[in-house]
PDB file with SEQRES, HELIX, SHEET and CRYST1 records, atoms N, CA, C and O in Angstrom:
SEQRES   1 A   65  MET LEU ALA MET LEU SER GLN ALA ARG TYR ASP ASP GLY          
SEQRES   2 A   65  THR ALA MET SER ARG GLY HIS LEU ALA ASP GLU LEU LEU          
SEQRES   3 A   65  THR LEU LEU THR ALA GLY HIS GLU THR THR ALA THR THR          
SEQRES   4 A   65  LEU ALA TRP THR VAL GLU ARG LEU ARG ARG HIS PRO GLU          
SEQRES   5 A   65  VAL ARG ARG ARG LEU VAL ALA GLU GLY ARG PRO GLY ARG          
HELIX    1 AA1 LEU A    2  GLN A    7  1                                   6    
HELIX    2 AA2 ARG A   18  THR A   30  1                                  13    
HELIX    3 AA3 HIS A   33  ARG A   49  1                                  17    
HELIX    4 AA4 PRO A   51  GLY A   61  1                                  11    
CRYST1    1.000    1.000    1.000  90.00  90.00  90.00 P 1           1          
ATOM      1  N   MET A   1       3.481   5.317  -5.930  1.00  0.00           N  
ATOM      2  CA  MET A   1       2.951   4.016  -5.576  1.00  0.00           C  
ATOM      3  C   MET A   1       4.093   3.025  -5.383  1.00  0.00           C  
ATOM      4  O   MET A   1       4.061   2.208  -4.463  1.00  0.00           O  
ATOM      5  N   LEU A   2       5.089   3.095  -6.240  1.00  0.00           N  
ATOM      6  CA  LEU A   2       6.222   2.179  -6.115  1.00  0.00           C  
ATOM      7  C   LEU A   2       6.935   2.372  -4.785  1.00  0.00           C  
ATOM      8  O   LEU A   2       7.329   1.398  -4.144  1.00  0.00           O  
ATOM      9  N   ALA A   3       7.102   3.618  -4.370  1.00  0.00           N  
ATOM     10  CA  ALA A   3       7.764   3.882  -3.087  1.00  0.00           C  
ATOM     11  C   ALA A   3       6.969   3.271  -1.943  1.00  0.00           C  
ATOM     12  O   ALA A   3       7.548   2.692  -1.023  1.00  0.00           O  
ATOM     13  N   MET A   4       5.661   3.394  -1.992  1.00  0.00           N  
ATOM     14  CA  MET A   4       4.824   2.821  -0.938  1.00  0.00           C  
ATOM     15  C   MET A   4       4.905   1.298  -0.936  1.00  0.00           C  
ATOM     16  O   MET A   4       5.015   0.679   0.122  1.00  0.00           O  
ATOM     17  N   LEU A   5       4.852   0.704  -2.106  1.00  0.00           N  
ATOM     18  CA  LEU A   5       4.933  -0.751  -2.177  1.00  0.00           C  
ATOM     19  C   LEU A   5       6.294  -1.262  -1.715  1.00  0.00           C  
ATOM     20  O   LEU A   5       6.377  -2.296  -1.053  1.00  0.00           O  
ATOM     21  N   SER A   6       7.348  -0.550  -2.059  1.00  0.00           N  
ATOM     22  CA  SER A   6       8.688  -1.014  -1.681  1.00  0.00           C  
ATOM     23  C   SER A   6       8.915  -0.915  -0.177  1.00  0.00           C  
ATOM     24  O   SER A   6       9.782  -1.604   0.360  1.00  0.00           O  
ATOM     25  N   GLN A   7       8.147  -0.067   0.513  1.00  0.00           N  
ATOM     26  CA  GLN A   7       8.272   0.060   1.961  1.00  0.00           C  
ATOM     27  C   GLN A   7       7.290  -0.831   2.717  1.00  0.00           C  
ATOM     28  O   GLN A   7       7.363  -0.936   3.942  1.00  0.00           O  
ATOM     29  N   ALA A   8       6.387  -1.462   2.005  1.00  0.00           N  
ATOM     30  CA  ALA A   8       5.371  -2.308   2.643  1.00  0.00           C  
ATOM     31  C   ALA A   8       6.030  -3.500   3.321  1.00  0.00           C  
ATOM     32  O   ALA A   8       7.033  -4.031   2.844  1.00  0.00           O  
ATOM     33  N   ARG A   9       5.448  -3.911   4.442  1.00  0.00           N  
ATOM     34  CA  ARG A   9       5.956  -5.052   5.199  1.00  0.00           C  
ATOM     35  C   ARG A   9       4.798  -5.971   5.539  1.00  0.00           C  
ATOM     36  O   ARG A   9       3.678  -5.519   5.776  1.00  0.00           O  
ATOM     37  N   TYR A  10       5.080  -7.267   5.561  1.00  0.00           N  
ATOM     38  CA  TYR A  10       4.104  -8.243   6.023  1.00  0.00           C  
ATOM     39  C   TYR A  10       4.020  -8.145   7.543  1.00  0.00           C  
ATOM     40  O   TYR A  10       4.825  -7.457   8.170  1.00  0.00           O  
ATOM     41  N   ASP A  11       3.053  -8.827   8.130  1.00  0.00           N  
ATOM     42  CA  ASP A  11       2.877  -8.775   9.579  1.00  0.00           C  
ATOM     43  C   ASP A  11       4.121  -9.223  10.342  1.00  0.00           C  
ATOM     44  O   ASP A  11       4.361  -8.762  11.458  1.00  0.00           O  
ATOM     45  N   ASP A  12       4.903 -10.106   9.756  1.00  0.00           N  
ATOM     46  CA  ASP A  12       6.110 -10.582  10.446  1.00  0.00           C  
ATOM     47  C   ASP A  12       7.315  -9.663  10.223  1.00  0.00           C  
ATOM     48  O   ASP A  12       8.417  -9.961  10.686  1.00  0.00           O  
ATOM     49  N   GLY A  13       7.108  -8.548   9.516  1.00  0.00           N  
ATOM     50  CA  GLY A  13       8.168  -7.568   9.309  1.00  0.00           C  
ATOM     51  C   GLY A  13       8.998  -7.758   8.056  1.00  0.00           C  
ATOM     52  O   GLY A  13       9.855  -6.926   7.760  1.00  0.00           O  
ATOM     53  N   THR A  14       8.770  -8.822   7.315  1.00  0.00           N  
ATOM     54  CA  THR A  14       9.540  -9.047   6.096  1.00  0.00           C  
ATOM     55  C   THR A  14       8.987  -8.209   4.946  1.00  0.00           C  
ATOM     56  O   THR A  14       7.798  -7.894   4.894  1.00  0.00           O  
ATOM     57  N   ALA A  15       9.879  -7.864   4.037  1.00  0.00           N  
ATOM     58  CA  ALA A  15       9.492  -7.062   2.868  1.00  0.00           C  
ATOM     59  C   ALA A  15       8.914  -7.967   1.785  1.00  0.00           C  
ATOM     60  O   ALA A  15       9.131  -9.179   1.780  1.00  0.00           O  
ATOM     61  N   MET A  16       8.175  -7.348   0.870  1.00  0.00           N  
ATOM     62  CA  MET A  16       7.683  -8.082  -0.296  1.00  0.00           C  
ATOM     63  C   MET A  16       8.863  -8.516  -1.153  1.00  0.00           C  
ATOM     64  O   MET A  16       9.867  -7.811  -1.253  1.00  0.00           O  
ATOM     65  N   SER A  17       8.730  -9.668  -1.759  1.00  0.00           N  
ATOM     66  CA  SER A  17       9.770 -10.100  -2.695  1.00  0.00           C  
ATOM     67  C   SER A  17       9.715  -9.205  -3.927  1.00  0.00           C  
ATOM     68  O   SER A  17       8.694  -8.575  -4.204  1.00  0.00           O  
ATOM     69  N   ARG A  18      10.815  -9.158  -4.658  1.00  0.00           N  
ATOM     70  CA  ARG A  18      10.832  -8.336  -5.881  1.00  0.00           C  
ATOM     71  C   ARG A  18       9.777  -8.798  -6.865  1.00  0.00           C  
ATOM     72  O   ARG A  18       9.155  -7.984  -7.548  1.00  0.00           O  
ATOM     73  N   GLY A  19       9.575 -10.109  -6.937  1.00  0.00           N  
ATOM     74  CA  GLY A  19       8.563 -10.650  -7.841  1.00  0.00           C  
ATOM     75  C   GLY A  19       7.160 -10.225  -7.457  1.00  0.00           C  
ATOM     76  O   GLY A  19       6.361  -9.845  -8.313  1.00  0.00           O  
ATOM     77  N   HIS A  20       6.861 -10.289  -6.164  1.00  0.00           N  
ATOM     78  CA  HIS A  20       5.534  -9.884  -5.706  1.00  0.00           C  
ATOM     79  C   HIS A  20       5.350  -8.385  -5.908  1.00  0.00           C  
ATOM     80  O   HIS A  20       4.279  -7.939  -6.319  1.00  0.00           O  
ATOM     81  N   LEU A  21       6.372  -7.622  -5.625  1.00  0.00           N  
ATOM     82  CA  LEU A  21       6.331  -6.174  -5.835  1.00  0.00           C  
ATOM     83  C   LEU A  21       6.056  -5.855  -7.309  1.00  0.00           C  
ATOM     84  O   LEU A  21       5.219  -5.007  -7.621  1.00  0.00           O  
ATOM     85  N   ALA A  22       6.760  -6.534  -8.200  1.00  0.00           N  
ATOM     86  CA  ALA A  22       6.559  -6.321  -9.639  1.00  0.00           C  
ATOM     87  C   ALA A  22       5.143  -6.705 -10.058  1.00  0.00           C  
ATOM     88  O   ALA A  22       4.525  -6.011 -10.865  1.00  0.00           O  
ATOM     89  N   ASP A  23       4.628  -7.805  -9.512  1.00  0.00           N  
ATOM     90  CA  ASP A  23       3.262  -8.231  -9.844  1.00  0.00           C  
ATOM     91  C   ASP A  23       2.231  -7.195  -9.398  1.00  0.00           C  
ATOM     92  O   ASP A  23       1.308  -6.870 -10.145  1.00  0.00           O  
ATOM     93  N   GLU A  24       2.392  -6.676  -8.175  1.00  0.00           N  
ATOM     94  CA  GLU A  24       1.453  -5.677  -7.668  1.00  0.00           C  
ATOM     95  C   GLU A  24       1.496  -4.407  -8.515  1.00  0.00           C  
ATOM     96  O   GLU A  24       0.454  -3.857  -8.871  1.00  0.00           O  
ATOM     97  N   LEU A  25       2.684  -3.952  -8.830  1.00  0.00           N  
ATOM     98  CA  LEU A  25       2.828  -2.743  -9.628  1.00  0.00           C  
ATOM     99  C   LEU A  25       2.269  -2.939 -11.034  1.00  0.00           C  
ATOM    100  O   LEU A  25       1.582  -2.063 -11.559  1.00  0.00           O  
ATOM    101  N   LEU A  26       2.558  -4.062 -11.629  1.00  0.00           N  
ATOM    102  CA  LEU A  26       2.047  -4.349 -12.966  1.00  0.00           C  
ATOM    103  C   LEU A  26       0.522  -4.380 -12.971  1.00  0.00           C  
ATOM    104  O   LEU A  26      -0.110  -3.865 -13.893  1.00  0.00           O  
ATOM    105  N   THR A  27      -0.060  -4.979 -11.951  1.00  0.00           N  
ATOM    106  CA  THR A  27      -1.524  -5.025 -11.850  1.00  0.00           C  
ATOM    107  C   THR A  27      -2.098  -3.620 -11.783  1.00  0.00           C  
ATOM    108  O   THR A  27      -3.058  -3.303 -12.486  1.00  0.00           O  
ATOM    109  N   LEU A  28      -1.510  -2.774 -10.935  1.00  0.00           N  
ATOM    110  CA  LEU A  28      -2.028  -1.412 -10.804  1.00  0.00           C  
ATOM    111  C   LEU A  28      -1.844  -0.600 -12.086  1.00  0.00           C  
ATOM    112  O   LEU A  28      -2.690   0.229 -12.424  1.00  0.00           O  
ATOM    113  N   LEU A  29      -0.751  -0.835 -12.791  1.00  0.00           N  
ATOM    114  CA  LEU A  29      -0.474  -0.045 -13.986  1.00  0.00           C  
ATOM    115  C   LEU A  29      -1.254  -0.499 -15.212  1.00  0.00           C  
ATOM    116  O   LEU A  29      -1.615   0.321 -16.057  1.00  0.00           O  
ATOM    117  N   THR A  30      -1.514  -1.782 -15.314  1.00  0.00           N  
ATOM    118  CA  THR A  30      -2.118  -2.298 -16.545  1.00  0.00           C  
ATOM    119  C   THR A  30      -3.588  -2.658 -16.432  1.00  0.00           C  
ATOM    120  O   THR A  30      -4.248  -2.879 -17.447  1.00  0.00           O  
ATOM    121  N   ALA A  31      -4.101  -2.721 -15.237  1.00  0.00           N  
ATOM    122  CA  ALA A  31      -5.473  -3.196 -15.069  1.00  0.00           C  
ATOM    123  C   ALA A  31      -6.511  -2.153 -15.462  1.00  0.00           C  
ATOM    124  O   ALA A  31      -7.688  -2.481 -15.610  1.00  0.00           O  
ATOM    125  N   GLY A  32      -6.102  -0.930 -15.629  1.00  0.00           N  
ATOM    126  CA  GLY A  32      -7.045   0.105 -16.020  1.00  0.00           C  
ATOM    127  C   GLY A  32      -7.409   0.993 -14.849  1.00  0.00           C  
ATOM    128  O   GLY A  32      -7.206   0.648 -13.685  1.00  0.00           O  
ATOM    129  N   HIS A  33      -7.948   2.136 -15.190  1.00  0.00           N  
ATOM    130  CA  HIS A  33      -8.242   3.113 -14.143  1.00  0.00           C  
ATOM    131  C   HIS A  33      -9.342   2.657 -13.196  1.00  0.00           C  
ATOM    132  O   HIS A  33      -9.372   3.085 -12.042  1.00  0.00           O  
ATOM    133  N   GLU A  34     -10.249   1.794 -13.659  1.00  0.00           N  
ATOM    134  CA  GLU A  34     -11.307   1.320 -12.771  1.00  0.00           C  
ATOM    135  C   GLU A  34     -10.715   0.512 -11.619  1.00  0.00           C  
ATOM    136  O   GLU A  34     -11.112   0.677 -10.466  1.00  0.00           O  
ATOM    137  N   THR A  35      -9.768  -0.358 -11.941  1.00  0.00           N  
ATOM    138  CA  THR A  35      -9.152  -1.186 -10.904  1.00  0.00           C  
ATOM    139  C   THR A  35      -8.348  -0.324  -9.943  1.00  0.00           C  
ATOM    140  O   THR A  35      -8.391  -0.541  -8.732  1.00  0.00           O  
ATOM    141  N   THR A  36      -7.621   0.644 -10.468  1.00  0.00           N  
ATOM    142  CA  THR A  36      -6.839   1.523  -9.610  1.00  0.00           C  
ATOM    143  C   THR A  36      -7.759   2.335  -8.710  1.00  0.00           C  
ATOM    144  O   THR A  36      -7.492   2.470  -7.516  1.00  0.00           O  
ATOM    145  N   ALA A  37      -8.825   2.869  -9.260  1.00  0.00           N  
ATOM    146  CA  ALA A  37      -9.773   3.648  -8.465  1.00  0.00           C  
ATOM    147  C   ALA A  37     -10.419   2.777  -7.391  1.00  0.00           C  
ATOM    148  O   ALA A  37     -10.584   3.218  -6.253  1.00  0.00           O  
ATOM    149  N   THR A  38     -10.780   1.561  -7.739  1.00  0.00           N  
ATOM    150  CA  THR A  38     -11.380   0.648  -6.769  1.00  0.00           C  
ATOM    151  C   THR A  38     -10.393   0.303  -5.668  1.00  0.00           C  
ATOM    152  O   THR A  38     -10.767   0.254  -4.497  1.00  0.00           O  
ATOM    153  N   THR A  39      -9.131   0.061  -6.029  1.00  0.00           N  
ATOM    154  CA  THR A  39      -8.101  -0.247  -5.039  1.00  0.00           C  
ATOM    155  C   THR A  39      -7.904   0.909  -4.076  1.00  0.00           C  
ATOM    156  O   THR A  39      -7.813   0.703  -2.866  1.00  0.00           O  
ATOM    157  N   LEU A  40      -7.838   2.118  -4.601  1.00  0.00           N  
ATOM    158  CA  LEU A  40      -7.667   3.285  -3.742  1.00  0.00           C  
ATOM    159  C   LEU A  40      -8.888   3.505  -2.853  1.00  0.00           C  
ATOM    160  O   LEU A  40      -8.747   3.837  -1.676  1.00  0.00           O  
ATOM    161  N   ALA A  41     -10.075   3.324  -3.406  1.00  0.00           N  
ATOM    162  CA  ALA A  41     -11.297   3.485  -2.611  1.00  0.00           C  
ATOM    163  C   ALA A  41     -11.355   2.444  -1.501  1.00  0.00           C  
ATOM    164  O   ALA A  41     -11.717   2.760  -0.368  1.00  0.00           O  
ATOM    165  N   TRP A  42     -11.003   1.218  -1.820  1.00  0.00           N  
ATOM    166  CA  TRP A  42     -10.981   0.150  -0.818  1.00  0.00           C  
ATOM    167  C   TRP A  42      -9.965   0.472   0.283  1.00  0.00           C  
ATOM    168  O   TRP A  42     -10.238   0.251   1.462  1.00  0.00           O  
ATOM    169  N   THR A  43      -8.809   0.987  -0.097  1.00  0.00           N  
ATOM    170  CA  THR A  43      -7.775   1.335   0.878  1.00  0.00           C  
ATOM    171  C   THR A  43      -8.267   2.424   1.821  1.00  0.00           C  
ATOM    172  O   THR A  43      -8.083   2.325   3.034  1.00  0.00           O  
ATOM    173  N   VAL A  44      -8.885   3.450   1.278  1.00  0.00           N  
ATOM    174  CA  VAL A  44      -9.409   4.537   2.108  1.00  0.00           C  
ATOM    175  C   VAL A  44     -10.496   4.001   3.038  1.00  0.00           C  
ATOM    176  O   VAL A  44     -10.531   4.351   4.217  1.00  0.00           O  
ATOM    177  N   GLU A  45     -11.367   3.170   2.523  1.00  0.00           N  
ATOM    178  CA  GLU A  45     -12.433   2.597   3.344  1.00  0.00           C  
ATOM    179  C   GLU A  45     -11.846   1.789   4.501  1.00  0.00           C  
ATOM    180  O   GLU A  45     -12.307   1.908   5.637  1.00  0.00           O  
ATOM    181  N   ARG A  46     -10.837   0.972   4.220  1.00  0.00           N  
ATOM    182  CA  ARG A  46     -10.197   0.159   5.272  1.00  0.00           C  
ATOM    183  C   ARG A  46      -9.525   1.047   6.313  1.00  0.00           C  
ATOM    184  O   ARG A  46      -9.599   0.772   7.510  1.00  0.00           O  
ATOM    185  N   LEU A  47      -8.873   2.104   5.859  1.00  0.00           N  
ATOM    186  CA  LEU A  47      -8.192   2.997   6.792  1.00  0.00           C  
ATOM    187  C   LEU A  47      -9.194   3.738   7.683  1.00  0.00           C  
ATOM    188  O   LEU A  47      -8.914   4.015   8.849  1.00  0.00           O  
ATOM    189  N   ARG A  48     -10.356   4.053   7.125  1.00  0.00           N  
ATOM    190  CA  ARG A  48     -11.389   4.724   7.932  1.00  0.00           C  
ATOM    191  C   ARG A  48     -11.935   3.784   8.999  1.00  0.00           C  
ATOM    192  O   ARG A  48     -12.296   4.233  10.087  1.00  0.00           O  
ATOM    193  N   ARG A  49     -11.999   2.514   8.711  1.00  0.00           N  
ATOM    194  CA  ARG A  49     -12.512   1.542   9.675  1.00  0.00           C  
ATOM    195  C   ARG A  49     -11.482   1.162  10.737  1.00  0.00           C  
ATOM    196  O   ARG A  49     -11.838   0.631  11.788  1.00  0.00           O  
ATOM    197  N   HIS A  50     -10.215   1.433  10.466  1.00  0.00           N  
ATOM    198  CA  HIS A  50      -9.139   1.046  11.389  1.00  0.00           C  
ATOM    199  C   HIS A  50      -8.251   2.248  11.684  1.00  0.00           C  
ATOM    200  O   HIS A  50      -7.160   2.369  11.126  1.00  0.00           O  
ATOM    201  N   PRO A  51      -8.721   3.147  12.570  1.00  0.00           N  
ATOM    202  CA  PRO A  51      -7.968   4.376  12.832  1.00  0.00           C  
ATOM    203  C   PRO A  51      -6.576   4.124  13.414  1.00  0.00           C  
ATOM    204  O   PRO A  51      -5.669   4.926  13.193  1.00  0.00           O  
ATOM    205  N   GLU A  52      -6.391   3.029  14.149  1.00  0.00           N  
ATOM    206  CA  GLU A  52      -5.057   2.750  14.692  1.00  0.00           C  
ATOM    207  C   GLU A  52      -4.058   2.446  13.584  1.00  0.00           C  
ATOM    208  O   GLU A  52      -2.890   2.820  13.682  1.00  0.00           O  
ATOM    209  N   VAL A  53      -4.504   1.778  12.545  1.00  0.00           N  
ATOM    210  CA  VAL A  53      -3.637   1.513  11.396  1.00  0.00           C  
ATOM    211  C   VAL A  53      -3.342   2.811  10.654  1.00  0.00           C  
ATOM    212  O   VAL A  53      -2.212   3.043  10.223  1.00  0.00           O  
ATOM    213  N   ARG A  54      -4.361   3.657  10.506  1.00  0.00           N  
ATOM    214  CA  ARG A  54      -4.179   4.949   9.848  1.00  0.00           C  
ATOM    215  C   ARG A  54      -3.159   5.796  10.603  1.00  0.00           C  
ATOM    216  O   ARG A  54      -2.308   6.430   9.981  1.00  0.00           O  
ATOM    217  N   ARG A  55      -3.231   5.816  11.946  1.00  0.00           N  
ATOM    218  CA  ARG A  55      -2.258   6.579  12.732  1.00  0.00           C  
ATOM    219  C   ARG A  55      -0.843   6.056  12.529  1.00  0.00           C  
ATOM    220  O   ARG A  55       0.097   6.839  12.392  1.00  0.00           O  
ATOM    221  N   ARG A  56      -0.689   4.740  12.511  1.00  0.00           N  
ATOM    222  CA  ARG A  56       0.645   4.149  12.270  1.00  0.00           C  
ATOM    223  C   ARG A  56       1.161   4.508  10.890  1.00  0.00           C  
ATOM    224  O   ARG A  56       2.338   4.829  10.726  1.00  0.00           O  
ATOM    225  N   LEU A  57       0.284   4.455   9.894  1.00  0.00           N  
ATOM    226  CA  LEU A  57       0.667   4.776   8.522  1.00  0.00           C  
ATOM    227  C   LEU A  57       1.112   6.228   8.411  1.00  0.00           C  
ATOM    228  O   LEU A  57       2.116   6.520   7.762  1.00  0.00           O  
ATOM    229  N   VAL A  58       0.384   7.129   9.031  1.00  0.00           N  
ATOM    230  CA  VAL A  58       0.752   8.542   9.011  1.00  0.00           C  
ATOM    231  C   VAL A  58       2.095   8.741   9.699  1.00  0.00           C  
ATOM    232  O   VAL A  58       2.948   9.476   9.201  1.00  0.00           O  
ATOM    233  N   ALA A  59       2.286   8.091  10.838  1.00  0.00           N  
ATOM    234  CA  ALA A  59       3.550   8.220  11.576  1.00  0.00           C  
ATOM    235  C   ALA A  59       4.725   7.698  10.750  1.00  0.00           C  
ATOM    236  O   ALA A  59       5.802   8.295  10.754  1.00  0.00           O  
ATOM    237  N   GLU A  60       4.520   6.585  10.043  1.00  0.00           N  
ATOM    238  CA  GLU A  60       5.595   6.021   9.216  1.00  0.00           C  
ATOM    239  C   GLU A  60       5.937   6.918   8.039  1.00  0.00           C  
ATOM    240  O   GLU A  60       7.074   6.919   7.568  1.00  0.00           O  
ATOM    241  N   GLY A  61       4.971   7.674   7.564  1.00  0.00           N  
ATOM    242  CA  GLY A  61       5.187   8.519   6.401  1.00  0.00           C  
ATOM    243  C   GLY A  61       5.818   9.872   6.716  1.00  0.00           C  
ATOM    244  O   GLY A  61       6.166  10.628   5.809  1.00  0.00           O  
ATOM    245  N   ARG A  62       5.961  10.169   7.994  1.00  0.00           N  
ATOM    246  CA  ARG A  62       6.546  11.446   8.371  1.00  0.00           C  
ATOM    247  C   ARG A  62       8.052  11.460   8.142  1.00  0.00           C  
ATOM    248  O   ARG A  62       8.734  10.480   8.443  1.00  0.00           O  
ATOM    249  N   PRO A  63       8.577  12.564   7.611  1.00  0.00           N  
ATOM    250  CA  PRO A  63      10.032  12.667   7.415  1.00  0.00           C  
ATOM    251  C   PRO A  63      10.763  12.600   8.758  1.00  0.00           C  
ATOM    252  O   PRO A  63      10.232  12.998   9.796  1.00  0.00           O  
ATOM    253  N   GLY A  64      11.980  12.092   8.709  1.00  0.00           N  
ATOM    254  CA  GLY A  64      12.806  12.046   9.904  1.00  0.00           C  
ATOM    255  C   GLY A  64      12.584  10.809  10.757  1.00  0.00           C  
ATOM    256  O   GLY A  64      13.094  10.727  11.874  1.00  0.00           O  
ATOM    257  N   ARG A  65      11.847   9.870  10.257  1.00  0.00           N  
ATOM    258  CA  ARG A  65      11.630   8.630  11.020  1.00  0.00           C  
ATOM    259  C   ARG A  65      12.735   7.670  10.803  1.00  0.00           C  
ATOM    260  O   ARG A  65      12.720   6.575  11.365  1.00  0.00           O  
TER     261      ARG A  65                                                      
END                                                                             
């Protein structure tokens, strides 16, 4: 999860600040499994509704990029 968050970019191409990254990670780690499960379910649901974003995400995750 940390690797994914550290590679995340805003729409303008800028990276998350270290503080924001730490806040997101802390939330996922300490909020409990219900919050993590809900976050993952929401992410999958959003990706299913936006196949173009899913294709970009898959392409970015491929080795050798």
